Backbone bond lengths (Angstrom), bond angles and torsions (degrees), N, CA, C in turn:
res aa  C-N    CA-C-N  psi(-1)  N-CA   C-N-CA  omega(-1)  CA-C   N-CA-C  phi
1 M - - - 1.441 - - 1.522 109.96 -
2 N 1.331 117.71 125.53 1.450 122.33 179.11 1.518 110.89 -81.17
3 K 1.310 115.25 132.11 1.457 121.06 178.40 1.526 108.62 -80.03
4 I 1.321 116.27 137.15 1.458 120.53 177.25 1.522 108.07 -82.47
5 I 1.320 115.47 122.93 1.456 121.53 179.18 1.529 107.02 -100.21
6 P 1.332 117.53 127.87 1.463 119.64 -175.63 1.528 113.15 -68.80
7 G 1.333 114.29 148.24 1.459 121.47 176.71 1.513 110.66 -99.41
8 G 1.340 114.84 -148.57 1.457 120.25 -177.57 1.513 111.46 -110.21
9 T 1.318 115.28 -162.63 1.462 120.75 -179.05 1.519 111.92 -85.36
10 A 1.329 117.16 -39.70 1.464 121.32 -178.80 1.522 112.24 -109.31
11 H 1.323 116.69 -14.73 1.464 121.46 -176.38 1.520 111.33 -123.83
12 K 1.323 115.32 140.05 1.466 120.78 170.70 1.522 107.73 -84.68
13 L 1.293 115.58 155.24 1.461 121.10 -179.47 1.524 109.82 -71.64
14 P 1.350 118.55 118.60 1.463 120.18 179.07 1.530 111.40 -72.68
15 A 1.302 115.73 154.90 1.470 121.99 -174.48 1.526 112.87 -59.48
16 D 1.340 117.73 -39.91 1.469 119.49 -177.64 1.530 111.34 -66.48
17 L 1.321 117.59 -39.43 1.461 120.37 178.16 1.528 110.24 -72.52
18 Q 1.311 117.01 -38.41 1.466 120.75 177.88 1.523 110.45 -59.48
19 K 1.316 116.38 -44.12 1.467 120.80 179.86 1.526 110.74 -62.70
20 A 1.337 116.32 -44.45 1.467 120.25 -179.86 1.526 111.68 -64.47
21 L 1.313 117.33 -38.92 1.467 121.20 179.42 1.522 111.90 -67.59
22 S 1.320 116.93 -36.56 1.463 120.59 -174.39 1.526 113.46 -74.90
23 V 1.322 117.84 -11.34 1.469 121.57 -178.84 1.531 112.00 -75.10
24 N 1.328 117.16 -31.70 1.460 121.10 -174.22 1.531 109.79 -120.92
25 K 1.327 116.43 117.23 1.465 120.97 -175.81 1.521 113.15 -63.50
26 S 1.337 117.49 -37.74 1.470 119.12 -178.86 1.529 110.78 -70.62
27 V 1.334 116.96 -37.45 1.470 120.56 176.48 1.526 109.47 -65.63
28 L 1.311 116.63 -42.10 1.462 120.80 178.90 1.529 110.56 -62.83
29 A 1.317 117.08 -40.20 1.471 120.63 177.69 1.528 110.67 -63.19
30 T 1.323 116.49 -41.00 1.469 120.35 176.99 1.522 109.78 -62.77
31 W 1.333 116.82 -45.67 1.469 122.02 179.06 1.529 110.57 -56.58
32 E 1.310 115.72 -46.33 1.458 120.23 -177.68 1.528 112.17 -68.85
33 S 1.331 117.06 -21.97 1.462 120.25 178.35 1.529 112.57 -82.14
34 L 1.336 116.70 -12.74 1.466 120.46 179.29 1.527 110.68 -72.87
35 T 1.310 115.79 154.19 1.465 119.70 174.08 1.528 108.49 -72.19
36 P 1.318 118.29 158.29 1.467 119.93 175.83 1.532 112.73 -56.32
37 L 1.343 117.49 -34.50 1.465 120.06 177.78 1.521 111.97 -67.58
38 A 1.325 116.91 -40.07 1.470 120.40 178.11 1.530 110.43 -66.26
39 R 1.341 116.73 -44.01 1.473 119.61 176.89 1.523 109.90 -60.36
40 N 1.318 116.44 -38.68 1.460 121.21 179.45 1.532 111.08 -60.25
41 E 1.333 116.65 -41.12 1.469 120.64 179.19 1.531 110.69 -61.59
42 W 1.339 116.39 -44.86 1.468 119.77 178.37 1.527 110.85 -61.68
43 I 1.322 116.78 -45.47 1.471 120.25 -178.22 1.516 110.14 -62.90
44 C 1.324 117.25 -45.23 1.462 120.79 179.52 1.531 110.21 -60.91
45 W 1.320 116.44 -43.24 1.461 121.57 -179.97 1.535 111.03 -61.73
46 V 1.335 116.61 -38.65 1.470 121.23 179.39 1.523 111.36 -70.40
47 T 1.309 117.21 -40.44 1.470 120.65 -173.60 1.522 114.06 -88.50
48 F 1.325 118.32 -10.73 1.465 122.37 -176.64 1.534 114.28 -67.27
49 P 1.341 120.39 -39.46 1.475 120.05 -177.05 1.528 112.77 -61.81
50 K 1.322 115.18 145.78 1.465 120.82 178.77 1.533 111.74 -83.04
51 K 1.325 116.57 -34.86 1.463 120.77 -177.89 1.529 110.65 -85.77
52 M 1.327 116.11 136.11 1.461 121.35 -179.21 1.526 111.46 -62.28
53 E 1.327 118.01 -36.62 1.471 119.79 -179.56 1.531 111.04 -65.10
54 T 1.325 116.89 -35.56 1.470 120.59 177.04 1.518 109.97 -69.38
55 R 1.311 116.71 -41.18 1.462 120.68 178.60 1.531 110.16 -61.10
56 K 1.332 117.04 -44.66 1.463 120.60 178.80 1.527 110.79 -59.94
57 E 1.329 116.31 -39.58 1.460 120.79 177.66 1.527 110.61 -65.03
58 H 1.323 117.40 -37.30 1.463 120.64 178.34 1.530 111.20 -67.17
59 V 1.321 117.28 -38.25 1.472 120.25 176.42 1.528 109.00 -62.31
60 K 1.323 115.82 -46.90 1.465 121.09 -179.51 1.528 110.87 -60.99
61 R 1.325 117.20 -43.68 1.465 121.29 179.28 1.525 111.55 -67.49
62 T 1.336 116.80 -36.01 1.465 119.68 177.79 1.518 109.98 -58.19
63 I 1.317 116.59 -47.71 1.469 121.05 -179.87 1.529 109.89 -62.28
64 S 1.313 116.77 -46.89 1.464 121.83 -179.48 1.527 111.49 -60.78
65 E 1.327 116.47 -44.76 1.458 119.97 -176.77 1.532 111.92 -73.27
66 L 1.330 117.10 -32.46 1.462 119.22 173.76 1.530 110.15 -65.42
67 K 1.342 117.21 -37.62 1.470 120.91 176.39 1.526 110.70 -61.06
68 E 1.339 116.07 -34.37 1.465 121.36 -179.89 1.526 112.26 -79.21
69 G 1.327 116.69 -7.22 1.455 120.30 177.83 1.519 115.02 96.40
70 M 1.320 117.20 6.08 1.466 119.33 178.75 1.525 109.60 -67.68
71 R 1.306 116.73 140.26 1.462 121.65 -176.80 1.531 112.45 -101.89
72 R 1.337 116.87 -18.34 1.469 121.72 179.17 1.520 108.38 -145.11
73 P 1.339 116.82 155.37 1.474 118.42 178.52 1.528 111.12 -66.84
74 C 1.302 115.37 136.45 1.455 121.81 -179.69 1.536 110.55 -74.69
75 C 1.293 115.38 142.69 1.471 121.91 173.25 1.527 112.94 59.93
76 W 1.311 117.29 33.64 1.463 122.86 -179.79 1.516 108.33 -105.82
77 I 1.343 116.72 134.42 1.464 120.03 -177.22 1.516 112.68 -68.81
78 G 1.299 116.51 -16.32 1.460 120.93 -178.66 1.510 111.22 104.72
79 C 1.300 115.68 159.83 1.460 121.74 -177.49 1.527 110.14 -70.29
80 I 1.312 115.53 124.54 1.467 120.40 178.33 1.527 111.35 -93.12
81 H 1.316 117.14 3.73 1.464 122.20 -175.36 1.520 113.90 -98.00
82 R 1.334 116.50 -7.40 1.462 119.40 -179.02 1.520 110.68 -65.61
83 K 1.314 116.11 140.22 1.460 121.96 -179.89 1.531 112.43 -103.29
84 D 1.339 116.48 -5.26 1.465 119.78 -175.95 1.521 113.95 -87.30
85 K 1.335 116.85 -5.87 1.458 119.76 177.06 1.524 109.54 -154.19
86 E 1.317 115.27 155.26 1.460 120.63 178.52 1.523 109.59 -77.47
87 I 1.325 115.99 149.57 1.458 121.05 177.00 1.528 107.96 -67.52
88 S 1.322 116.37 136.36 1.465 121.01 -177.34 1.531 110.24 -67.86
89 P 1.331 117.38 155.14 1.467 120.82 178.49 1.531 112.98 -57.42
90 S 1.337 117.82 -36.95 1.466 119.85 -179.80 1.528 111.21 -66.40
91 I 1.322 117.55 -39.29 1.468 121.11 178.24 1.525 109.86 -69.47
92 K 1.317 117.49 -39.14 1.468 120.62 175.89 1.523 110.41 -57.96
93 G 1.332 116.88 -40.50 1.467 120.82 177.95 1.518 112.14 -63.54
94 I 1.326 117.03 -42.68 1.473 121.29 178.00 1.523 110.35 -62.78
95 L 1.326 116.74 -44.98 1.464 120.57 -179.69 1.520 111.25 -65.22
96 A 1.332 117.94 -36.47 1.463 121.45 178.10 1.526 110.48 -64.46
97 K 1.335 117.07 -41.76 1.465 120.91 177.59 1.524 110.91 -62.98
98 K 1.345 116.33 -41.97 1.472 120.41 178.99 1.519 111.42 -63.06
99 S 1.323 117.26 -41.18 1.468 119.70 -178.36 1.522 110.93 -69.58
100 K 1.338 118.37 -32.09 1.470 120.99 176.22 1.518 110.62 -67.13
101 K 1.349 116.77 -39.85 1.462 120.91 178.70 1.522 111.81 -66.09
102 A 1.317 116.92 -32.70 1.461 121.57 -177.82 1.526 112.26 -72.02
103 K 1.326 116.81 -22.14 1.469 120.37 -178.11 1.478 113.82 -79.15
């Protein structure tokens, strides 16, 4: 029987992260102790990169940082996909700079 691992508020748990979490019981326990918003931040951080190699590195770092006791991804602007609150002005500024660089 497969155990259901909880996701976030705006994001469902992707298969690659679910697999990585299920390998280590202590990491899984830490994951399950996180709030849905905190889990959402990790999921968004993992799924945000465009390159698969970067995404794989984010999955690996998520596991490592959860082992270290981190509750949220470090240096992350936050999930821009949440519908329960407006994006802050500072995050809007960061996203505007990123979109200018992409052009």
